[in-house]
C-alpha positions in Angstrom: -19.3 -15.0 7.2 -17.1 -14.0 4.2 -16.0 -10.9 6.1 -15.0 -13.1 9.1 -13.0 -15.3 6.8 -11.2 -12.3 5.4 -10.4 -11.0 8.8 -9.1 -14.3 10.0 -7.0 -14.6 6.8 -5.3 -11.2 7.6 -4.9 -12.1 11.2 -3.3 -15.5 10.4 -1.0 -13.8 7.9 0.1 -11.4 10.6 0.8 -14.3 12.9 2.7 -16.3 10.3 5.0 -13.3 9.5 6.7 -13.7 12.9 5.0 -16.1 15.3 7.5 -15.5 18.2 7.3 -11.7 18.0 3.5 -12.0 17.7 3.4 -14.1 20.9 5.6 -11.7 22.7 3.3 -8.8 21.8 0.2 -10.8 22.7 1.5 -11.9 26.1 2.8 -8.5 27.0 -0.6 -6.9 26.0 -2.4 -9.5 28.2 -0.1 -8.9 31.1 -0.5 -5.1 30.9 -4.3 -5.4 30.9 -4.3 -8.0 33.7 -1.7 -6.1 35.8 -3.7 -2.9 35.7 -6.7 -4.6 37.4 -4.8 -6.7 39.9 -3.2 -3.8 41.8 -6.4 -1.9 42.6 -8.4 -5.1 43.3 -5.8 -6.3 45.8 -5.1 -2.9 47.3 -8.6 -2.5 48.9 -8.6 -5.8 50.9 -5.0 -5.2 52.0 -5.8 -1.8 53.3 -8.9 -3.2 55.1 -6.8 -6.0 56.6 -4.2 -3.4 57.7 -6.7 -1.1 59.2 -8.7 -3.7 61.2 -5.8 -6.1 61.7 -8.1 -8.9 60.6 -9.9 -10.2 57.6 -13.4 -11.1 56.5 -13.6 -14.9 56.3 -16.5 -14.6 53.9 -14.3 -12.7 51.4 -12.5 -15.2 49.2 -9.9 -12.7 48.0 -9.1 -11.7 51.6 -8.6 -15.4 52.6 -6.2 -15.8 49.6 -4.2 -12.7 50.6 -4.1 -13.8 54.2 -2.9 -17.3 53.2 -0.1 -15.7 51.2 1.0 -13.5 54.1 1.1 -16.5 56.4 3.1 -18.6 54.0 5.6 -15.9 53.2 5.7 -14.5 56.7 5.1 -11.0 55.5 3.5 -8.7 58.0 0.6 -6.5 56.7 1.8 -3.0 57.2 1.3 0.3 55.4 4.9 0.1 54.1 4.4 -3.4 52.7 1.1 -2.5 51.1 2.5 0.6 49.5 5.6 -1.3 48.4 3.4 -4.0 46.9 1.3 -1.4 45.0 4.4 0.5 43.9 6.0 -2.8 42.5 2.8 -3.5 40.6 2.8 0.0 39.0 6.6 -0.3 38.2 6.1 -3.7 36.5 3.1 -2.4 34.7 4.9 0.7 33.4 7.8 -1.4 32.2 5.4 -3.9 30.6 3.6 -1.0 28.9 6.8 0.5 27.6 8.2 -2.8 26.1 4.8 -3.9 24.8 4.5 -0.6 23.0 8.0 -0.9 21.5 7.5 -4.5 20.5 4.1 -3.8 19.0 5.3 -0.8 16.9 8.3 -2.7 15.7 6.2 -5.7 14.6 3.5 -3.4 13.0 6.1 -1.3 11.1 8.1 -4.3 9.9 4.9 -6.2 8.7 3.6 -3.0 7.0 6.9 -2.7 5.2 6.8 -6.3 4.2 3.2 -5.9 2.8 4.2 -2.7 1.0 7.2 -4.5 -0.6 5.0 -7.5 -1.6 2.3 -5.3 -3.2 4.8 -3.0 -4.9 6.6 -6.1 -6.2 3.4 -7.5 -7.7 2.6 -4.1 -9.1 6.0 -3.9 -10.9 5.4 -7.5 -12.3 1.9 -6.7 -13.6 0.9 -6.6 -17.2 1.1 -3.3 -19.0 -2.6 -3.5 -20.1 -3.7 -3.9 -16.5 -1.5 -1.0 -15.2 -2.5 1.3 -18.1 -6.1 1.2 -17.0 -5.3 2.1 -13.4 -4.7 5.5 -11.8 -1.5 6.0 -9.9 -3.3 7.7 -7.1 -5.1 4.5 -6.4 -1.9 2.6 -5.7 -0.3 5.6 -4.0 -3.3 5.8 -1.5 -3.2 2.0 -1.1 0.5 1.8 -0.2 0.6 5.0 2.0 -2.8 5.0 3.8 -4.4 1.6 3.6 -1.7 -1.0 4.0 -0.8 0.3 7.5 -4.4 -0.4 8.5 -3.7 -4.1 8.1 -1.5 -4.2 11.2 -3.7 -1.7 13.0 -6.6 -4.1 12.6 -4.5 -7.1 13.7 -3.5 -5.2 16.9 -7.2 -4.6 17.7 -7.8 -8.3 17.2 -5.0 -9.0 19.6 -6.5 -6.6 22.1 -9.9 -8.3 21.7 -8.6 -11.7 22.6 -6.6 -10.3 25.5 -9.7 -8.4 26.8 -11.8 -11.6 26.7 -9.2 -13.4 28.9 -8.8 -10.5 31.3 -12.6 -10.3 31.5 -12.9 -14.0 32.3 -10.3 -13.7 35.1 -12.1 -10.7 36.7 -15.4 -12.4 36.3 -14.1 -15.5 38.1 -13.0 -13.4 41.0 -16.4 -11.7 41.1 -18.1 -15.2 41.0 -16.1 -16.1 44.1 -17.6 -13.2 46.0 -21.2 -13.3 44.7 -22.6 -15.6 42.0 -25.9 -13.7 41.8 -24.5 -10.2 41.4 -21.9 -11.3 38.9 -24.5 -13.1 36.8 -26.6 -10.0 36.8 -23.8 -7.8 35.8 -22.5 -10.3 33.1 -26.0 -10.6 31.6 -26.4 -6.8 31.5 -23.0 -6.5 29.9 -23.7 -9.1 27.2 -27.2 -7.6 26.5 -25.7 -4.1 26.2 -22.9 -5.5 23.9 -25.6 -7.1 21.7 -27.7 -3.9 21.6 -24.6 -1.8 20.8 -23.6 -4.1 17.9 -26.2 -2.3 15.7 -23.7 0.6 15.5 -21.2 -1.7 13.7 -23.3 -1.6 10.5 -23.4 2.2 10.5 -19.6 2.4 11.2 -18.9 0.0 8.2 -21.1 2.0 5.9 -19.5 5.4 6.9 -16.0 3.9 6.6 -16.7 2.4 3.2 -18.0 5.8 1.8 -15.1 7.6 3.5 -12.6 5.3 1.8 -14.0 6.2 -1.6 -14.1 9.9 -0.8 -10.5 9.7 0.5 -9.4 8.3 -2.8 -11.2 11.1 -4.6 -9.4 13.5 -2.3 -6.0 12.2 -3.6 -7.3 12.1 -7.2 -8.2 15.8 -7.2 -4.7 16.8 -6.1 -3.2 14.5 -8.7 -5.5 15.7 -11.5 -4.7 19.3 -10.8 -1.0 18.5 -10.9 -1.4 16.8 -14.3 -3.0 19.9 -15.8 -1.3 22.6 -13.7 0.1 24.5 -16.7 -3.2 24.2 -18.6 -5.0 25.6 -15.6 -2.7 28.5 -15.4 -2.9 29.3 -19.1 -6.7 29.0 -19.2 -7.2 30.7 -15.9 -9.3 27.8 -14.5 -7.8 27.8 -11.0 -11.2 28.6 -9.5 -12.8 25.5 -11.0 -10.1 23.3 -9.4 -10.7 25.0 -6.1 -14.4 24.4 -6.3 -13.9 20.7 -7.2 -11.4 20.2 -4.3 -13.7 22.0 -1.9 -16.6 19.7 -2.8 -14.5 16.6 -2.2 -13.0 18.0 1.0 -16.4 18.9 2.4 -17.7 15.4 1.7 -14.6 13.9 3.3 -15.0 16.0 6.5 -18.8 15.3 6.7 -18.3 11.5 6.5 -15.5 11.6 9.1 -17.7 13.6 11.4 -20.5 11.1 11.1 -18.1 8.2 11.7 -16.6 9.9 14.8 -20.1 10.9 16.1 -21.4 7.3 15.7 -18.4 5.9 17.6 -18.6 8.6 20.3 -22.4 8.1 20.8 -21.9 4.3 21.3 -19.2 4.9 23.8 -21.3 7.4 25.8 -24.3 5.0 25.8 -22.0 2.2 27.0 -20.4 4.3 29.8 -23.8 5.6 31.1 -25.3 2.1 31.0 -22.2 0.7 32.9 -22.5 3.3 35.6 -26.2 2.6 35.9 -25.6 -1.1 36.4 -22.9 -0.5 39.0 -25.1 1.8 40.9 -27.9 -0.8 40.8 -25.5 -3.4 42.2 -24.5 -1.1 45.0 -28.1 -0.3 45.8 -29.1 -4.0 45.8 -26.1 -5.0 47.9 -26.9 -2.5 50.6 -30.7 -3.0 50.3 -30.7 -6.8 50.7 -27.3 -7.2 52.4 -26.6 -10.5 50.7 -22.8 -9.9 50.7 -20.5 -8.4 53.3 -19.4 -4.8 53.0 -15.8 -5.7 52.2 -16.9 -8.1 49.5 -19.3 -5.5 48.1 -16.5 -2.9 47.9 -14.3 -5.4 46.0 -17.2 -6.3 43.7 -17.6 -2.6 42.9 -13.9 -2.3 42.0 -14.2 -5.5 40.0 -17.3 -4.4 38.1 -15.6 -1.0 37.5 -12.8 -3.0 35.7 -15.2 -5.5 34.0 -17.4 -3.0 32.2 -14.5 -1.1 30.7 -13.3 -4.4 29.1 -16.8 -4.9 27.7 -16.5 -1.4 26.3 -12.9 -2.0 25.1 -14.0 -5.1 23.2 -16.9 -3.1 21.6 -14.5 -0.3 20.7 -11.9 -2.7 19.2 -14.7 -4.3 17.2 -15.8 -0.9 15.9 -12.2 -0.2 14.9 -11.9 -3.5 13.1 -15.2 -2.8 11.2 -14.1 0.7 10.3 -10.8 -0.7 8.9 -12.4 -3.5 7.0 -13.2 -1.6 3.8 -9.5 -0.9 3.5 -8.7 -4.5 4.1 -11.2 -5.5 1.4 -9.6 -3.0 -1.0 -6.1 -4.5 -0.3 -7.3 -8.1 -0.8 -9.1 -7.2 -4.1 -6.0 -5.4 -5.3 -3.8 -8.4 -4.4 -6.1 -10.7 -6.3 -6.0 -8.4 -9.4 -2.2 -8.1 -9.2 -1.7 -11.9 -8.9 -4.1 -12.4 -11.9 -2.2 -10.0 -14.0 1.3 -11.0 -13.0 3.8 -11.5 -15.8 6.8 -12.6 -13.7 6.6 -16.0 -15.5 7.6 -14.2 -18.7 11.0 -13.7 -17.3 11.5 -17.5 -16.9 15.2 -18.3 -17.2 14.3 -21.6 -19.0 13.1 -19.7 -22.0 15.4 -19.0 -25.0 17.8 -16.1 -25.4 18.0 -14.4 -28.8 20.4 -12.1 -30.6 18.7 -9.8 -33.2 20.6 -10.7 -36.4 17.9 -11.2 -39.0 14.9 -9.2 -38.1 11.5 -9.0 -36.5 8.5 -10.5 -38.2 4.7 -10.1 -37.6 2.7 -13.0 -38.9 -1.1 -12.6 -39.4 -1.0 -10.4 -36.3 -4.2 -9.3 -34.6 -4.7 -7.1 -31.6 -7.9 -6.0 -29.9 -7.6 -3.4 -27.1 -9.6 -4.2 -24.0 -11.9 -6.5 -26.0 -13.5 -3.4 -27.6 -11.2 -1.6 -30.1 -9.5 -3.5 -32.9 -6.0 -2.1 -33.7 -4.6 -4.8 -36.0 -6.3 -7.5 -38.0 -4.2 -9.9 -40.0 -1.1 -7.7 -40.0 2.0 -9.1 -41.6 5.3 -7.2 -41.9 9.0 -7.5 -41.5 11.6 -5.2 -39.8 15.1 -6.0 -41.0 18.0 -6.1 -38.5 20.6 -3.4 -38.4 18.6 -1.0 -40.6 16.8 2.3 -39.9 13.1 1.5 -40.3 10.5 4.2 -40.3 6.9 3.7 -39.3 4.3 6.1 -40.4 0.5 6.2 -40.3 -2.5 8.3 -39.3 -3.3 8.9 -35.7 -4.8 5.8 -34.2 -3.4 3.5 -36.7 -1.5 1.6 -34.0 2.1 2.8 -34.4 2.8 2.9 -30.6 0.9 -0.3 -30.1 3.2 -2.0 -32.7 6.2 -1.0 -30.6 4.6 -2.3 -27.4 4.0 -5.7 -29.2 7.7 -5.8 -30.2 8.8 -5.2 -26.7 6.5 -7.9 -25.4 4.6 -5.7 -22.9 1.5 -6.3 -25.0 0.6 -9.8 -26.4 -1.2 -10.2 -29.7 -4.8 -11.4 -29.7 -3.9 -13.7 -32.5 -0.9 -14.3 -34.8 2.7 -14.1 -33.7 5.7 -11.8 -33.2 9.0 -13.5 -34.1 12.6 -12.4 -33.5 15.1 -14.2 -35.9 12.3 -16.7 -36.5 11.7 -17.5 -32.8 8.3 -16.6 -31.3 8.5 -13.8 -28.7 6.4 -16.0 -26.4 9.3 -18.5 -26.3 12.0 -15.9 -25.5 13.3 -15.0 -22.1 11.7 -11.6 -21.7 14.2 -10.3 -19.1 17.1 -10.9 -21.5 15.1 -9.6 -24.5 14.2 -6.3 -22.6 17.9 -5.8 -21.8 18.7 -5.6 -25.5 16.0 -2.9 -26.0 16.2 0.9 -25.6 12.9 2.8 -25.8 12.4 6.6 -26.1 8.8 7.8 -26.0 7.4 11.2 -27.0 6.7 12.0 -23.4 10.0 11.7 -21.6 10.0 10.7 -17.9 12.7 11.0 -15.3 13.1 9.5 -11.8 13.9 11.4 -8.7 17.7 11.7 -8.5 20.7 13.3 -10.2 21.1 13.7 -13.9 23.8 11.0 -13.8 21.4 8.6 -12.1 18.8 9.3 -14.8 21.2 8.6 -17.6 22.8 5.4 -16.3 19.9 4.1 -14.2 21.1 0.8 -12.6 24.4 0.5 -14.5 27.0 2.0 -12.1 29.8 0.8 -14.4 29.2 3.5 -17.0 31.9 6.2 -16.7 31.4 9.9 -16.8 33.7 9.9 -19.9 31.3 7.6 -21.8 28.3 9.7 -20.6 29.9 12.9 -22.0 30.8 11.1 -25.3 27.1 10.1 -25.8 25.9 13.6 -24.8 28.1 15.0 -27.5 26.5 12.7 -30.0 23.0 13.9 -29.2 24.1 17.5 -29.1 23.4 17.7 -25.3 27.0 18.2 -24.0 27.1 22.0 -24.0 23.9 22.6 -22.0 24.8 19.8 -19.5 28.4 21.1 -18.7 26.9 24.5 -18.5 24.8 23.4 -15.5 26.1 24.6 -12.1 26.3 21.0 -10.8 26.8 19.2 -14.1 25.9 15.5 -13.9 25.1 16.0 -10.2 22.2 18.3 -11.1 19.0 17.0 -9.4 16.0 16.3 -11.7 13.4 18.4 -10.0 9.7 17.8 -10.8 10.5 15.2 -13.4 13.1 17.4 -15.1 10.6 20.3 -15.6 13.4 22.8 -15.5 14.7 21.5 -18.9 13.1 22.5 -22.2 11.2 19.9 -24.2 14.1 19.5 -26.7 16.7 19.2 -23.9 14.6 16.5 -22.2 14.2 14.6 -25.5 18.0 14.7 -26.1 18.7 13.5 -22.6 16.2 10.6 -23.1 18.0 9.7 -26.3 21.3 9.7 -24.5 19.9 7.5 -21.8 18.8 5.0 -24.5 22.2 4.9 -26.2 24.0 4.4 -22.9 22.2 1.0 -22.7 24.2 -0.2 -25.8 21.0 -1.6 -27.2 20.6 -4.2 -30.0 17.1 -2.7 -30.7 16.4 1.0 -30.5 12.7 2.0 -30.5 11.9 5.7 -31.0 8.3 7.0 -30.7 8.0 10.6 -32.1 11.3 11.6 -30.5 11.9 14.4 -33.0 8.5 16.1 -32.3 10.1 18.3 -29.6 13.2 19.2 -31.6 13.7 22.0 -34.1 14.8 21.1 -37.7 18.5 21.6 -36.9 18.5 19.3 -33.8 16.2 16.8 -35.6 18.8 16.6 -38.4 21.6 16.0 -35.8 19.6 13.2 -34.2 18.8 11.6 -37.5 22.4 11.8 -38.6 23.4 10.1 -35.3 20.9 7.3 -35.9 22.1 6.8 -39.5 25.6 6.4 -38.2 24.4 3.8 -35.6 22.2 1.7 -37.9 25.0 -0.8 -38.8 25.4 -1.6 -35.0 21.8 -1.5 -33.9 18.3 -2.2 -35.3 16.4 1.1 -35.2 12.6 1.5 -35.5 11.5 5.2 -35.8 7.9 6.4 -35.5 7.5 9.8 -37.1 5.2 12.3 -38.9 8.1 14.3 -40.1 8.4 14.4 -43.9 12.0 15.5 -43.6 12.9 12.3 -41.7 11.7 9.9 -44.4 14.7 10.0 -46.7 16.9 8.8 -43.8 15.0 5.5 -43.6 16.3 2.3 -45.2 12.8 0.8 -45.0 9.4 2.5 -44.5 6.3 0.8 -43.2 3.0 2.6 -43.7 0.5 1.0 -41.3 -2.4 2.5 -43.2 -1.6 0.4 -46.3 -0.3 -2.8 -44.8 -3.1 -4.2 -42.6 -3.8 -7.1 -44.9 -0.5 -8.1 -46.3 3.3 -8.0 -45.7 4.5 -4.7 -46.8 7.9 -2.9 -46.9 8.2 0.2 -48.9 11.8 0.7 -50.0 13.0 4.3 -49.7 
């Protein structure tokens, strides 16, 4: 029952996205299916009427066609019959074409809408939630699983249309013979019920295939993350073996899924042929219906059973897609639960960093397991260069994350100029911050795009001035395309020191009020480290700077030094 509710929820969401376009697709799909059967069902009695120049009064369809010819005054001739059939086929071809275009347009637009919605929720999610997730999970969801939403919806449209077409054809069959139609209908329903046991197998195979498919993506991503290490250690063969294992499992599960679907279709087709043969035999044996009616019944049943099979196939497709739909719904619930868009509420206060940042009795427990801070109190003065030191695991990076607001303290408070960070408009607060991490990251685009990001008003002249400050001007102007150089593979063609200096330039181009630096000098030699520290010293009267470091040489540059190993229980500032 829960699965049916989930399917209906998705279907109603698809309908609500664009009701008029949905109705257009639904009606065109219905007309295509109905039109395909009408032509062949009407063609047989028309040819019989033309050949014998009469009609079987016991044949209801012949009587209807004869009445139409009398009312319209159309003479039954080979030309008129062929023209009728040709018209049906032309209309059907045009309907099929437009239905396909409308369906694809609706599916692609809805898929794009869902991707945008999920990605928007992803962007607005809490850092603690995102940090515990693998990027391949979301990559696979957005590229492979989201399109299955609309695919499933189309199969549901197809099912409803098939039921209507089936009802129309059965009504024609009942006009010709109630007993034979009841026999065929009963056989079709029983066969449908028997074949439904395949649905459980298909769901099971699809669910395991979804998991294996994700592992498939994960293996590729994992190798890319350690590609240099693999080359240095010569462990390429290990990665080949791991990938081969996942690939074999993926192929084996797909084969079982396809085999199960194909087996059910073969059984259905053979059963349908057997039933039709039985009807023909009984019709001739007992002669309860006329020959013309029997021929039309055979054509009708030949159209009825494929629709029974089509409904079965569509249901199998829905069931095979359902694990992906479940995954999407679970992800949406998680994203909604971890949404932090409210933190950007415009009704909250703005703040200008004039006095400093204070931690009061701060506590932070990571994932309810690891205690990072317990009753931490400290003060970071504004417009000073403050250094933070401590052993590995003492919480230096976590402290910066609490200052930015992407982490919230378990207890205690973070205050900016005496105002709780929870009361501050986070969007405005973040725009005053520039952050440089130890591991620099660049987006796909030109060097200029990576330096200015969304701020198109920054001139090249200002960019070059900042590059000079961080000692990056010479190697940038030395590039063949200068600022138009594309950042390939996350800037992998630059050295570690060059990447770090570019990241620092990007931070300074934001004109921040608060500059947070996490081990930024670790990739620099002593000469470049001194240049960067001299730059920071010259900026400290304009911007509040917090600098995490292990470098002994850097310490004499600091106005204040916070040692996290010695200030867990009291407010501490060590003057340098």
